[in-house]
KOLFI-539407 format. One record per residue (C-alpha): residue in one letter; x, y, z; residue number from 1. Coordinates in Angstrom, 3 decimals, padded with zeros to 6 digits. Each point is the difference from the previous one (the first is absolute). Layout:
N
[pt 'a' [X Y Z] NUM] ...
end
This chain:
141
[pt 'm' [-102.128 -049.065 -092.634] 1] [pt 'l' [001.637 000.196 -003.420] 2] [pt 'd' [-000.530 003.767 -000.085] 3] [pt 'r' [001.796 000.277 003.363] 4] [pt 'f' [002.939 -002.033 -001.267] 5] [pt 'e' [000.172 002.112 -003.150] 6] [pt 'e' [-000.038 003.210 002.058] 7] [pt 'f' [002.609 -001.445 002.364] 8] [pt 't' [002.392 -000.942 -002.804] 9] [pt 'l' [-000.487 003.339 -001.758] 10] [pt 'l' [000.726 001.908 003.210] 11] [pt 'i' [003.051 -002.130 000.796] 12] [pt 'n' [001.311 000.582 -003.542] 13] [pt 'q' [-000.646 003.745 000.296] 14] [pt 'i' [001.808 000.152 003.350] 15] [pt 'n' [002.928 -001.979 -001.401] 16] [pt 'k' [000.302 002.272 -003.049] 17] [pt 's' [-000.046 003.093 002.201] 18] [pt 'i' [002.643 -001.439 002.317] 19] [pt 'q' [002.215 -000.936 -002.964] 20] [pt 'k' [-000.346 003.495 -001.462] 21] [pt 'i' [000.970 001.616 003.325] 22] [pt 'k' [002.882 -002.462 000.394] 23] [pt 'i' [001.356 000.842 -003.467] 24] [pt 'q' [-000.188 003.739 000.723] 25] [pt 'e' [001.865 -000.425 003.285] 26] [pt 'l' [002.619 -002.397 -001.373] 27] [pt 'k' [000.903 002.363 -002.857] 28] [pt 'k' [001.457 002.313 002.656] 29] [pt 'y' [002.612 -002.639 000.810] 30] [pt 'g' [000.435 -001.692 -003.368] 31] [pt 'l' [-001.295 -003.285 001.418] 32] [pt 'k' [-002.371 -002.735 -001.088] 33] [pt 'g' [-002.835 -001.244 002.204] 34] [pt 's' [001.712 -003.267 000.780] 35] [pt 'q' [003.149 001.846 001.083] 36] [pt 'm' [-002.028 002.065 002.465] 37] [pt 'd' [-001.271 -003.234 001.526] 38] [pt 'f' [003.609 -001.004 000.683] 39] [pt 'i' [000.723 003.393 001.593] 40] [pt 'y' [-003.160 -000.256 002.096] 41] [pt 'y' [000.843 -003.436 001.390] 42] [pt 'l' [003.604 000.950 000.684] 43] [pt 'g' [-001.131 003.156 001.784] 44] [pt 'k' [-002.463 -001.998 002.054] 45] [pt 'n' [002.330 -002.930 000.807] 46] [pt 'k' [003.394 001.817 -000.030] 47] [pt 'e' [001.651 -002.868 -001.884] 48] [pt 'l' [-000.999 -003.064 -002.006] 49] [pt 's' [001.708 -002.879 -001.737] 50] [pt 'f' [-000.657 -001.006 -003.594] 51] [pt 'k' [-002.151 -002.921 001.180] 52] [pt 'e' [-001.984 002.215 002.365] 53] [pt 'f' [-000.807 002.361 -002.891] 54] [pt 's' [-001.333 -002.936 -002.027] 55] [pt 'e' [-002.183 -001.061 002.907] 56] [pt 'v' [-001.353 003.405 001.022] 57] [pt 'l' [-000.695 001.097 -003.591] 58] [pt 'k' [-001.170 -003.479 -001.098] 59] [pt 'c' [002.054 000.152 -003.184] 60] [pt 'd' [002.667 -001.956 -001.835] 61] [pt 'k' [003.759 000.338 000.303] 62] [pt 'a' [000.433 001.678 -003.397] 63] [pt 'f' [-002.403 002.802 000.992] 64] [pt 'v' [001.849 000.537 003.291] 65] [pt 's' [003.372 -000.056 -001.722] 66] [pt 'r' [-000.996 002.572 -002.665] 67] [pt 'n' [-001.462 002.419 002.524] 68] [pt 'l' [002.861 -000.267 002.463] 69] [pt 'a' [002.502 000.586 -002.814] 70] [pt 'a' [-001.910 003.107 -001.153] 71] [pt 'l' [-000.195 001.409 003.535] 72] [pt 'k' [003.663 -000.738 000.605] 73] [pt 'e' [000.906 001.780 -003.242] 74] [pt 'k' [-002.016 003.034 001.165] 75] [pt 'k' [001.882 -000.194 003.312] 76] [pt 'l' [-003.241 -000.314 001.962] 77] [pt 'i' [000.983 -003.257 001.716] 78] [pt 'v' [003.188 -001.447 001.412] 79] [pt 'e' [000.939 -003.605 000.550] 80] [pt 'r' [002.217 -001.717 002.509] 81] [pt 'l' [000.841 -003.542 001.044] 82] [pt 'n' [-001.263 -001.122 003.391] 83] [pt 'l' [001.825 -002.419 002.311] 84] [pt 's' [-001.320 -003.016 -001.953] 85] [pt 'n' [001.259 001.486 -003.274] 86] [pt 'k' [-003.537 000.779 -001.146] 87] [pt 't' [-000.537 003.238 -001.954] 88] [pt 'i' [-002.187 002.456 001.890] 89] [pt 'f' [-001.500 003.124 -001.569] 90] [pt 's' [-000.847 003.308 001.667] 91] [pt 'l' [-000.855 003.519 -001.116] 92] [pt 's' [002.680 002.577 -000.676] 93] [pt 'e' [-000.531 003.485 001.458] 94] [pt 'e' [-001.586 001.117 -003.273] 95] [pt 'g' [-002.196 -003.115 -000.089] 96] [pt 'f' [-001.137 000.593 003.567] 97] [pt 'e' [-000.843 003.600 -000.837] 98] [pt 'i' [-002.210 -001.196 -002.872] 99] [pt 'y' [-001.632 -002.476 002.403] 100] [pt 'k' [-000.760 002.778 002.516] 101] [pt 'l' [-001.372 002.351 -002.672] 102] [pt 'n' [-002.155 -002.784 -001.424] 103] [pt 'r' [-001.404 -000.826 003.460] 104] [pt 'e' [-000.837 003.676 000.568] 105] [pt 'r' [-001.711 000.274 -003.384] 106] [pt 't' [-001.920 -003.221 000.604] 107] [pt 'a' [-001.223 001.373 003.354] 108] [pt 'e' [-001.131 003.223 -001.748] 109] [pt 'i' [-001.915 -001.992 -002.611] 110] [pt 'c' [-001.617 -002.179 002.664] 111] [pt 'q' [-001.206 003.136 001.801] 112] [pt 'l' [-001.641 001.180 -003.219] 113] [pt 'v' [-001.850 -003.313 -000.347] 114] [pt 'y' [-002.261 000.543 002.971] 115] [pt 'i' [-001.317 -002.972 001.926] 116] [pt 'd' [-000.086 000.195 003.811] 117] [pt 'd' [001.994 -002.488 002.081] 118] [pt 'e' [-002.972 -002.183 000.921] 119] [pt 'e' [-001.164 -000.262 -003.607] 120] [pt 'i' [003.503 -000.687 -001.325] 121] [pt 'd' [000.451 -002.940 002.396] 122] [pt 'e' [-003.272 -001.537 -001.172] 123] [pt 'f' [000.873 000.739 -003.630] 124] [pt 'y' [003.349 -001.812 000.240] 125] [pt 'k' [-001.581 -002.914 001.848] 126] [pt 'n' [-002.524 -000.403 -002.826] 127] [pt 'l' [002.615 000.525 -002.708] 128] [pt 'n' [002.242 -002.667 001.555] 129] [pt 'e' [-002.908 -002.446 000.097] 130] [pt 'i' [-000.803 000.701 -003.659] 131] [pt 'a' [003.659 -000.374 -001.029] 132] [pt 's' [000.333 -003.260 001.923] 133] [pt 's' [-003.210 -001.432 -001.474] 134] [pt 'l' [000.954 000.963 -003.550] 135] [pt 'q' [003.493 -001.465 000.452] 136] [pt 'k' [-001.477 -003.316 001.154] 137] [pt 'i' [-002.386 -000.055 -002.959] 138] [pt 'g' [002.884 000.777 -002.363] 139] [pt 'e' [002.029 -002.897 001.377] 140] [pt 'q' [-002.732 -002.578 -000.637] 141] 
end
């Protein structure tokens, strides 16, 4: 059993390192950091988010959200507006949305290169979710 756990953790670490390397290569094209791409992704997916919603969806503190939003605003990749309740709402600028679309296309290309058929991928994610949930519970004890 220990050998399985060791192999599992080594493979997870190898996958994570490969993903980070690919992410860095892709982000260099846009002069962005990984965390900033997460903000672009969630804005592209949700169309607009408030400061509080960013904290919740990214599970991070206010300082992290503030720094990243400021950097994206400076790069003119996001815009902000006040809604009817005077709450600041963020959305992607045209340039930000273009980066979102290009990133989604590149992600789809990469996923096609990592071949697992649809039936296997569903089972894989089911198992991975169970593992993640179990490990989270153990970590919270």
